[in-house]
C-alpha positions, 0 to 999 in steps of 0.5 A: 482521495485515498484510503483513510482507515485504522492502521495495521500494526503500528510500529515505530523504530530506530535502527536495530544494531547487531554485533557479535559480543567482543567486536570492536566499537568501530564495527558497531558504529557501521550500523549507526547505534543510538547515543544517549543525549546525556545521563540515562534515565531510570532503568525500566527493566527489572532484573535485566541481568537475571541475577535474581533468576527469572524474577520480573520475567514471564517465560514459556514454555520451559524456562531457566537461568543458564550461565547467568542468562534467561533461557527458554527451551523451544521444542521442535515444531513450536508455532509462531509466538509459542515461546517467549521471554517477556516483561511489562515495562512503563513508558512515558509519552514523548520519551525516547528510550535506549534499548540493549540486550545480548542474545544467543541460541544453542545450537544455532537456529534458523528459527529467528527471534522477534524482539518487540516492544509494544503497547499491548493488545489493549492499545491496538497492538502499537509496536515501538521497536518494530519486530526484527528477525534476529539470526541466532548462534551460540555466540552472543550478539549485542542488540541495540535500538532507540524508540519513542513512545507516542503516549503513556503506557503503564505496561508496555510489553518487551518481548523476545518471541519465537517467530516461526515454526522451527524444524529443530529444538533449540534453546534461546537465551537473553542477558543484559536487557536494558531500557532507559529513557533520556536517549537523544531522538535521532533527527531524520534527514531524507537522503537527497541526491541533487537539487535537480529533480527529474523523472529518473526513468525518463521522458518520451521523445516527443513529449514534454520534458521538464525538471525542477531545480531547488534553488534560492536563486532569483534569476534564471540559471543556465542548464546543460543537458548531457548525453551518456558520454558527457557531451552537452547536447542542449542548453538553456535557462531555467524559469524561476517559480518562487517558493513551492507551497507543497514543499516549502522550497524555492524552485526553478523549472527547466524545460528541455522538451525541444530535445527529442533524440532518443538515448540512454543515460542523459543527465541535466546539470544546473551549476554544480548540481547534476540529476540522476541519469534518465533515458529519452525513449519510446519504450519507457513504460512497457516493463511497468505495464507488466510489473505493476500487475505482478503485485496482484499475483504475489498478493494472492490469497489461497494459492501457493505462489510459484517461484518459477513464475515470480522469482524470489516471491515463492511461498506457501499458500496462505489461509487454506485451512492448514495450521497455524492458519485458522481460515479461510476455508471455514470462517465463522461470523463475528462472535457476539462477544467481540468488541466490535459488536459495540460499534453496531447499533444492533449486535449481529452474527450468523450461524455456521461457517463460510468458505471465503478462500481466494482473492487478494490480500489488501495491503500490509495486513492480511485482511480481504475487503470487498470495498477496496477489492471492488474499486481495485478490480474495477480499475484493472477491468477499466484498463482492459476495457480500453482494448474493447473501445479501441483505445488500447492494443489487445495484443498488449493484454493477450494470453501469455503477457503475464507470468501467472499460472493461468497463462496459456488458457486462451483468456487474456491474462489480466482477466485471469488475474481479475477473476481471482478476485471476482471469484472471491467476491462471489464467495462473500455474497450472503447465501439465500436463506440467511439474514441479509441474503444477497448482500456482501460481507464487508470483509474477512480478516484476522480477529486481532492485529498481527506483528511484522514480519509474518508470512500468510501461511504462518498467520495464527490468528482466527479469521472472522467474517464481518457484518454485511454492508450496503457499500460492500454489496454495491461494490460487488454489484458494480464489479460483477456487472462490469466483469459480466460484459468483459468475460462474456466472449471468453466464459459465458457461464462465468459471465452469467454467474457474475451478472446474476450476482450483480443483479441480486446484490443490487436488489439486496442493497435496495432492500437494505440501503442503510446498513453502513460500516461504522468508523473505528473507535479504539475506545470501544474496539481497541484491537480490531485486527483490520481496517474499517473501510467505513462509509456513511454515504453510499449514494455514490456506490448506488450510482456506480453500480447502476451505471455498470448494470446499465452498460452491461444490460441496457435495462431501463430500471438501471438507466433510470437510476443513473439519470436520477442520481445527484452524482450524474449531474452535479459532480465533477471528476476534478475532485478525483475518486477513491474507495469511499467516493466512487461516483467517478468510476461510473462517470468514466465508464459511462463516458467511454463504454458505448451505450444509448444513455441520454445525454452521454455527450454531456457526460463525456464533456464533464470528463474533458472539463475535469481533465482540463482542470487537472492539466491547469493544476499540473501546469501551475505546480512546479513539480508537475503533479496534477494534485493540489488539495483544496484544504492544502493537506496531502491525504493518506495515499496521495500517490494514488490520488495523483494516479487516479487524476492521471486516469481521468486525464488519460480518459480525456485523451481516449475520448478526444485524441488530443495530444495535450492530455496524453502529454499531461499523463506523462508529465504527471508520472514525472512526479511519481518517478523522481521529479518531487521534493524528495528526489525519489521514485515512489515505484519500487525498482524504477529509478536510481532511488526508489521506495523499497521498504513499504509497510507489509508483513511479508514483503519485509526484507528490511526486517528479515533478509530471507523475505523479499522487498515489494516486487518491482512496480509497486507504488508506495502510499506517498506523502501524508500531511497528517501522518504525525497525527494518525498514530503512526509512531514512525511518522511521529518520530521522524516527520514532525513539522514536515511540509506536505511533500516531505511528509514521507519516509521509506520505512516499513513501520510507516503505514501512514506514508509507506503502505502498499495496497491493491487499490493504489497499484490499480491506477498505476497499472492503468496509467502505465498501460496507457503510457506504454500504448501511447509512447509519445508517438504523436497525435491519435489514439494510443 
């Protein structure tokens, strides 16, 4: 119930330690350098001291040995990757290696060097020592790190590489380069504050208030609720729950729902363990309702991000045809010689180029995908459509509520943000006269993977359009149809364009119902440069698109398609929905948007049944999450599965007005905001300890201090039971043997547990919007 796709560049790393040469050893230990377990293994680097000149090294553009160091002269204006000193080295699967070197530049330069150890382009760009931007000065700096190889590599690539276009010429030099096996793998231990796990943001005054306590005690334990002054304001006893399966620990639950006094800085204590502070307030989610949408503005492609609108996130426009970018103003289709053609039953390309500027970058990479964009933009529109059904206050979504360039144009800001993606999706429709006219290209993305960190405007990779797919075409049809009815009051001409695209794309999908995107196959396409978003069953997309077209037009042909779909009568929402299974999107809108659909009451009852099932799960789970996968494995992006389930529960409240559903949404958010096995909030900037090193090429502060962390209100993918078998070396090195909820690490290299995506933030936006409108004020609609 979350994305499962070939990862972006797959780095594994240990702490990279920098120190000026000659500093005391104590200065080095502050950054925790690795210590070998015993005798070091054989040296993998040839001529690491450059005593034999440049023997064994490849260096460009102009290289020499200067003062016993290997050096490269970098002219001003050299682009990313345009200068390097590198060497091929062997690595053995499972071996932990110690890396060290000294580096300097003359003169000092801001054009930092990326130090990377990677499997090479033939191994899907697997990075082991994640690229670190290292500031260079004439004073030598020592660099150390450890890393573990996930397989045998005959020729892994150790490279010291120019990272960005430099304003002035400089010389960079390396010396004493060493990579040896036999290092001791570091044992990852999550930093857990307390055995008492709470929603670190807080609780609604009239809502459910529960905490989870990790303890082996078999008898109830006394809990104390204290205000910010330390005064005990409530006390009670815990409820033993035994061993919680998804965390593998024994837990108790403390219920302090009866305490309703608003205040800041409460804590809950059990024995000598005290929780993080939290608030009891009715305005907890107003900020998150806004912040969760900021991610979309800062993730825009094809426009400069204004630092005045998003302080700290200003950057040049990415992919507007300005070097070193090679897109997106004139992008060719996949060439016949590309490895991906081996995945198609019949080779495909097209003539000419296409302007596919705009839209949102999808995730940690710079690809733009119609499939994932479709569900993302649709969930944001579902949030806005609550203002049309009477479930939400239109003022909360009015013009001027978001900090975006379009504010003040008379259109609700969330629709302005949505339009940025919809405009791009329209550009992805195959023009008339071409093969597959009316369908949608599956994606536009880099030809090969790029490394981290990298700003969009600095991406040097060629961009390519991939073959249309039925799934992408139906995502366009569904999202465009939904957009047509929502934009009608504000821009009738745009609504007409959307509806025409929705009709034509649906018809094109009917003509070609089986043009399916294949799954990744590294043996055939080892460096695809983007995720596949594959799908071998598009019956759910047909259902969703027909539902949206019917709700917008009322046409009998779409109603017939809805009623005839097996998804209309046989599927239950309790199993959730995600980009590869979107029938639930259609079901939710058929239940909430007014229409003359026969049997609409039965559709609404199916939503209520699903919500009741999810509430039972939530009550049965001691950490309070409405998520218990049938096979026991927490999926890639499990946090989005939790959020999508909460949207189902919130929709049940909109349909019924029954308080238990709204309380269930709030309780489910407790898990995401700290009431979990790792005692952390998965939403950046919310809670005392929150995820902030998510996998991204440009929200990469942990790699380059000049870059920002993800913006506040960005949700991390979350625990992934299969992370260690996905090819994510960070997970493989740190999470072996983890129990579900512990299969997460807040490291930028862990794309299988810690990526950020447009489709994961969309349900966070919906849920935070619901809770900001509800605020625990009692029965009735929010």
